[in-house]
N, C-alpha and C positions, 0 to 999 in steps of 0.2 A: 607621487603619482606619475605615471608615464604620459607623454605627450599625446595629444589627441590623435595624432597620425600614427603612433606606434601601438603595437598589439597590446592589449591590456593584460595583466598577469593575474590569474586565478589560483587560489589555494582552494582545492576541492578535497573535501573529506568523505571518504567512502564512495568515491565516484564510480559507476558501472562503467565499463569499457567503453561501450559505445557513446557515453556521455563525454567522456574525453576526447574521442575522436570527433564528435560534432562540435565541441567547444573550440578545438583547433581550427576546424573548417571554418568556423565562424570569426576567426581571426585572434583568438586568444592564445596565450602561453599558460599552459597548466602545470602546477605542482600538485601531485596526488598524494594523499595519505591513506592508508589502508592497515588494517589489523590482519597480519598473514594468518591468523588462526581461523579467519572467516572464509577464506578462498583459497582454492588450490593453487600452486606455483603457476600453472600454465595460464589461468585467468589473470593473475597478477602480472604476468609478462605481457598480456594484452593492454592492461592499464598503463604499463611503463612504456610501451611501444610509442605512444603518442604524448607521454609526459615529459616535461622538462627533467623531472626527478619523480621516482616512486619512493615515498618515505613510508617505513614500516613501524608500527608501534602497537602497544597493547590498548585497545580501546577501554578496557576495564579500569586502566589507571587514569582517572579524569585529570588528575593534576598534571601528569606527564604528558597527556594529550594537549591540554591547555598550553603548556609550557612549549612544546614542539611547534604548535600553531603559531605562538608568538615569535618564537625564534626564526621559524621559516619565513613569516611575513616580513620581518625586520631584515633578515638577511637577503631577501630576494626581491624587495621592493613590491611586495604583493599589493594589489589594488582592492581585492575583494576576497572574502572567504565565503564559500558555497558548501553548503551539505544538502546533497539530493538523494542521500541513501536511506536507511531505516531510521526510526525514531529514536533509537536508544540513546545515541550521542548527540542528537541534534540541539538539545536545549544548552549543554555546557559548551558546545562549538559556537552557539549563537552568542552566548553570554562572553565567550573570549573575543569574538569577532567585534561585538559591540564595543568592549573595552578598549579595542585597538583602533575603533573607527572605520571598520572594514566590513560591516554587517550590512547585508541588504535588506534586512528586517529587524525591528527591534526584538530583543529576546523575549520580551513578554508576549509578542505576538505568535512566536513559535511555540512557547510553552502554553499560552492560551488555546491554541489549536491541538496540539499533540496530546496533552494531557486530558483525558477523558472527564475527570472531575472538575479540573479547571474549565474546560469548555462549558460544561453543564452549568458551573457557577456563573460564568459570564453571561451565558445565554439567558439564564432564569432571572438573574440581576436586572437584566434589560428588558424583560418580558418578551423575549423573542424565542420562539419554538420552545415554550415552557413544558418541562418534563421533571415529574416529581422525582427526586433522587437524594441519595444519602452517601457521603463518603465514610468509608470505615477503614481501619487499620488492619484488621485481621478477620479471618472467617468467624471467629467468636463473636466479634462486634456485629458482623452481618446477621448473625442468628439474633442477636439483641434487637436489631432494628426492624425485623420482619413484621413485628405486630403493628407498625405503623403504616404497613402497605396492605393493599388488597392484592392476593396472589392471582396470577403468577407474576414474578418479578424477574428482571435480568441482573445477574451479578458478573462483574468482569474486572480484572485488573486495569488501573487507570492508565498505565504507561506501556502496554503491550498492544501488538496488532497481530493480524493474521488468524483471528478467531481463538488465540491461544488464552486459555483460562477462563473463557466465557461460559455461562450455563443459564438455563431457564429453570427457575425454582417455581414449580407447581404446587408443591406441598413441603412442609418443613423437613421431611426425610430428604429431599433432594439436596438439601444443604450439606448433609453429611457426605454424600458421594462427591459433591463439588469441593468441598474442603480437603477431602483425600487426594482428589486429582491434583488440585493446585500445589498441594504439599509435595506429592509425588514427582511433578514436572518442575519443581523448583521455581513456581510463579510467585514472586513476593507482592505484597501489597504496596501502597493501599489500593483498595477496591472501591467500586462504586456499586450500589444497589439502587436500581431505578425501575420505574413502572414499565410494563411491557407494552410495546408499541405493535399493534397489529396493523398489518397492510404490506403491500409490495415494497420491496426495497430498491433504491436507485443510489447511483453515485453522480455528483456533479463534478466534471472536470474543468478546472479553470487555469488560467495562466494570467498572472498579474504583472503589470510593468507600470512603474511611477504611480502605484496606489490605484490604478485602474484594473478592474478584474474583468477580464474576458472570458465568457463561458464558452469553452470549446465544444461541450456537448454533455449529454446526459446517458449513462450507462445503466441498463436494467440488470438487477442481480438475481441470480438464482442460488438457493443455498439448500443444504440437505436437512435444514430445520434443527430443532432440537435433538439432543442436548447440546451439540457443538457449533451448530451455525456455520458450518465451513461452506465456503462458496462452491457451487458445482458448476456454474457458468455465469457468462456475462453476454450481454447484446448491446450493440452500438449502432446507431443511436437508438436509445429506448423507444418502443413504440407506445407513445402518450399522447392523449388529447393536447392540444396547444395550450389550454387553460391551465392544465396540470403542469405541463412543462414549464410554462412562465412562472408559476408558483414556486416550483423547485429552484429554477435560475434566480429569482429573487431572493429567495432565502439564502441561498449559497453565497451570493453577493453580500447580502446584509451580515452574514456571519463574518466574512473576511473583513468587512468593513470595521465591524464592532471589534474584532481582534487586533486590528491596526496593522494588518498584513500589507506590504508594500510591493514585494517583487517575488516571483517564482511561482511554480505550479502549486495547487493544492486539490485535494480529493475529499470532497465532503459528502457523506454518507447520510441519506435521508430515507425515511419510511413516510409513504404516502397514506395517512391514517384517515378514518372517516372524517376527522375533525380538521384535515388539512396536513401538510407536511410538517415532519418534525425530524430534527437533527439527530441521528445517531452518534455520529463522531465526525471528526475532521482531521486531516493530516497536511502538514506543510511540505508536500512531496508529490511526484507524480503517482497515479493509480498504479497498483501492482496488478498481478494476474494478467500480464501483457495487454493491459488496457490501452497504453500507448500504440501498440500495433494494431489493435482494434480501430482506433481513431484513424490511423494511416491507411488501413485497408478500406475502410468505409468512406473517408474524406479525403484522401491524399494529403494529409496534414501531419507532418512529423512534429509532434509537440515536444519531442526531446530536443530536436534541432532548434526550434523555435524559442525555447528557454535562452539559448545563447544569441539567437538572432534579435530577440527582444532586448536582451541585455546590452546588445551592441547599438541598440537605438533605432533598428528597423520598425516601421509601423507594423502593428499587428492588426489583422482581421480574422475573426472566427471563421472557421470553414463551414461550408454547406455539404453534408454527406450525400453522396449519390448512390451508395450501397449500403447494405446491411452487413456488418461483421459480428461474428460470434465465437466465442470460446466455450469448449466444454471439456471439463476435467474428467479423468479416468478414475474410477474408484472400484478396483477389483477386490475380491475377497482377500482378507489378510492371510498369509501363509507363505510357503515356499513356491516359488513359480517353477513349475516343471517345463512347460512350454508356452510360446507366444508366437503368433503368426499374423499376417495381414497388414503388418505395420509398413512395409515397403509399397504395398499396393495402394494404401490410403495415402502415404504422403505423395505418391505421384498423382494425385487427382488434381486437376488444374484449379479448382476452387479452394484446395487446401494450401494455406499460407505458412503454416508452421505445425509441426508434430512432434511432441517430445515425449519419449517413453524410455527412461533412462533404466531399463530393468532387463536382465538376461536370465535365461535358466538357470536356477541354483540359487537366485537371490531371495531374500525374504521380504516380502511385501508387508509394511506396517499397517495397522488399523489406520483408517483416516480420521483423525481427531483434530487437525488443524490444517491451515494452508500448507504447511511444510511437509505434511505426510500425505498430500495426495499423490497419485500414482502417474501422472503426466497430464497432457492436454492436446487439443487440436484447435486450430483456428482456421475458420472458413468464412468465405464471403457469399453473399446471396442477394438476389434482387429484392428480396422481401424478408421480414423476420421469420416468417414461416418456412421459407425456402432454407435460410440459413440454419434453422432449428433442425430441419429434416436432414440436412447434410451432416450436422453434428451427430445426430442419431444413427446414421448410416455408418459413419467412421467408428462410432463405438461398437455398433453391431459386427462390423467387419473385422475388429481386432479380437482374435479368439486366444483364450488363455487357459491353462489348466493349473490350478493352484491346490497344493497340499496344505490341510489345515494345520495349525500351531497354536500351542498355548504359550508362546513367549510373550512377556510383558510388553506393554506399548513402549516404543523406543523414544528417545529424545527426539527433538526436531531434526530433520535431515539436512536442512540447509538455513542459512541465515534468513531473517526476514528481507524481502526485497529480492529474493533469488529468481523471480519472474519478472524482473524489470526488462 
């Protein structure tokens, strides 16, 4: 270990470039590990700019990734291994870090949060946020257990995020469409079949340090509904009565305690049903969809920077938002984009904090079937949730497109999970 006065050494797997920059600003030295297949060279250059070293490897080769982490940790006197990226490789990295004595959390805590079936087993076993569910190996088994449920039910892969592979099954025939879709998109099992929870959906953003879970705030989620449940927008802080907000906060903290989570951000999704809040899923990472930016715009609190400030031992106090921030995603018709206008005018508005529309004339817009196939977004602030919503709507209305229809098949995901961090 380094001395108390020396910068601590972090090995970060899949770190977004701004996280490396903020870790260094907090006094850490960072060695970064990335898969070059997941990011373009220009992005990796930004990661390398603030890293002691950028090490590239194939995340699909778990044995090689584990060996690389061990070799790098020993070779550079690494103090801690952090993984704040997407869930795909979090558990094997956590297992390796734990074996080396360099883990901020037990591997079981990361697995218990990130794996949807494991989390459901953990919660149901403890009698916390009980939801009827069955884990199945493949779509055929999903069909076999439908008789045990009252339709509708939700089916989803247990280890994916971003609405990939999720479906609402209202009748048995819907399962055939879902089976064909997950096979087409290469979404492997296991899967979980669970009762459909009705009610508005929220996410609780937390930052844990020393086993103490600080609730940074609650985000309201808007989705496009069935069949894909793709998020169409978020509002922070969520406009909620205090009694409901307290129930969501308490549930999220109880989930993290039950999992044994000790350090880092978490993003716990909850549906407020008529019978009270029920957990949909949780992840041992920051919320995606630019939620950290919403928190910063509304509350002046940089949750990304505070991950490292808390790690450095700085006392953490949850913020009190003074504004409302909202993100709205664009969902244009699928097809070939002929023209687009109004983007520069929208981006110049004083209440617009980010506007992302990475399409030009001649590009083919995919159908929106997951988080990765949305067409862009705008982030605004407002004095109230209503004003923020009106500003999102005005930006959407002000961006004008002409799209020619196409019969092209649904493409694969356009970007890796976490691309909106």
